[in-house]
C-alpha angles and dihedrals in degrees: 000000000000122000114247087256093052091049093053092046093052101041104042109086109164126120111305098012119121095245092041092055091049094046087052090065088072137069112251132194111249100179146339112273086238090064090069098040103165144034113265088006130143114306126234135234110233128187117183132157089000096303125119113224144162124229123197139168109235130215093275092050096254119131123237126195114203140174108279091236131058110250089226103067102341097256114165114264090206087086094046126121111254100212138141099357099315148064114253116203109231093212099071104351100252109156128203129189122220090272089063094247116141105240100175136024106177092167092066132066121283110269097020115166091212091082092066092054098048119091134159130216108273129173124202118253137198135178120230128159098354090308132105112224133196139198113212099174136093113315094225091056099047109144125215119280116281117269115184121164089245091056091057095052114104121260089251090061099039138073127175124184134179136221138181118233123190100222145068114292094242100065087047094049091048090055092055091051095047110093095175096067093061090073089062119021087040100045096123100168111048110218098012123130098192089093107078092209089069095060092069119018096180105064121193111232130204115187124197122191118227138181090263097043119283146302122218131196118216114202124200128178111236132173094260095046126286130335114223126200114186111193130183126209105201114190133286105016111326128122120195118192139143131235131230123143103185139020094291092094098110132121090266088053104022131194116266117243111244137169149145139225118205112211117190114231089187133316092297107039141041143191116225119210108207112206126197126172140166111245098218136031089256092056100080111171112246113217093227092052089046093054091044089055095046091048090051088054090053095245101093121133094274093046098065126075105254115262093016141072091236120118117238086224100068144138092284091064099029089248090288090283114196112205093192092053087050088056099049114014116025135014097243105033086230125117118227131037091237090047092052092053090047092054094052097040096043090044091063088070132253093299116015116228102233094182087080097051129113108207128198139196092277086063096065095110088051093051091048092048091052093047091052096051092048090050091046089053092050093045092051090051089052091054097257135126119261124224125283102023097125114068092212087078098057106019093097102044127108137181124225147179124211146150113236138172114292092238095045126112103238091212090058098039094048101033096114092038090063097056121096112249098188 
């Protein structure tokens, strides 16, 4: 468990907080590229790490991220005109480019020196893997652009979706790094053994720290040997894993690459970026299969409130829990793997009180992640560099699931599986 003070330290992410300062040392997803589909198109309200911002795609196709309010009289830039490589505030016509420079001030006399002195908050942006990323930290400490394997996969082999979750980022991240819960919360066919995680509900975990965070190996005994799940926790809030359910996870029928990034909106809400990728050039993602997967997760096209990233099954309706289904069909009585997670994580309250926990051996990965985050906060406070800033230390990693012989060494048996191919 964490102390009350440690829990506050690691969960509060707004400007000026210890965790907020550390988090701003990294690149973060701010939007899907599809949310800004056209040059000079409608801008997008963005709230990230407790800051209200406006994203827009300019006339050159580049994305800018500015303060949500004009520095003149604090008028909302959501209503600004997106024109000729800048946002023009409709209150008095002041215009700012994606770098935050004031490029026109028509309400002031010609030749005014004021224009050169006015600048609005602007954060750099890049696009990788169908996602727009931003860096919100000190300019002199800006790290290289993100370079995860899934961002290098071609669009035909990659899919990224986004969901809104009504809780602090940490309890959502903890759920993503917890393999043991999948034997229970995601037991969607009571009594069946085609899901490998039902064979052994008490996985053995080995956690190994790395320069980017850690990887852990989860071992479950199954009829055909042992089922290995090798996860990665990549700082500051990314999980990389693979997905097989039955014995089909072989080189001829490989595990799909999956993962999530939990992006704090503020202390109480989070956007979850859901990543899916085919592991090899021959594993192109079919749209029907992608939508089937998204629907199974509970975040398909018909599962989301139109015009939002919020699930229709949510706290306001108890996620449409079906108690009869819970008795006879699945463990939770809730449809959708994603929805099951949200019900439990959001149900903990906006910020979970970890001082009241009792942890077990299956929580090794959770404990290690919390320690790494707290260490990173302290390192950043002391003027050092937290883990995982340089892409060279994580660009070649890959997660994988596979059944191997009981007496096999997983590091040897899965050595090739765990190397990036893209």
